[in-house]
N, C-alpha and C positions, 0 to 999 in steps of 0.2 A: 066394586072391583073383585071382592072375594067371591061374589056370586058368579061373575063371569069366569073366573078361574075354575070354580067348581063345575060349572057347566061345560067348559072346554075339556076338563079332565074326564068327566062322565062321557062325553062324546068320543073321546079318544079310546076309552076302555071299551065302549060298546062296539065301535068300529073295528077294533083290533081283535075282538073275541072270535069272529068268524074266521079270521086268518089262522088263528091257532087251532081252531076246530078242524079246518081243512087238512092240516098237517097230521092230525091224530086219527083220521078216518082210516088210513091204510092198514094200521095194525089190527083192525077189527075184521078185515076181509079174510075169510077162511081159505079160499083157493090160493095156492102159492103163486100161480102165474098171474092172477089178477092183482094180488098184493104187490108182487114185484113190478108189474106194469104201473101200478099206482105210485110206488116209490120212484120209479123212473120219471114219470110225469112231474112229480114234485121236484126232483133234482133239476130237470130242464127248466122249470119255472123259477127255481132258486137261482140258477146260473143267469137266467135272463134278468132277474131283478138285480143281481149283483152287478152285471155289466151296465145296466141302466143307472144304478147308483154311482158307479165309478165314472161314467160319462158325465153325469150331473156334477160330480165333484171336480172333474177336470175343467168343465165349462165354467164353474163358479170360481175356480182359482185363476183363470185367465184375466189379465187386466182388461178393463173396458177399452182403453185406447193405448196401445203400446207406444212408448216414447221412441221416436226416431232419432237418428244422429243429428238432424237439423234442430230438433227440439232441445237436445242436449247442448248443442253449441249456443243456442239462444239463451238457455238457462244460465250457462257459464258467463255469457256477456252481460246479462242483466244483473247477476250477482255482484259484479264489480261496480255497478252504478251506486253512487251515494244518494240515499233518500233521506231527506229531512235534515241535512247537516246544518 
């Protein structure tokens, strides 16, 4: 179990490193226009990731099957039935 946890942690660290490296490349660009364009591309990508994350959160928070009024009526009717008296 500990080996699997170590392995998964290692994989997460390795795969997240390139994402951090991509963010830091812009500050080493000497030409101001190119550097600004790099920052602009990163901002667009960040906004897209944020929108995708928000969409996933909204999708996950939705119930699988919303309860209709008929289901609520049936639940109230069943609650009144004595079981195992």
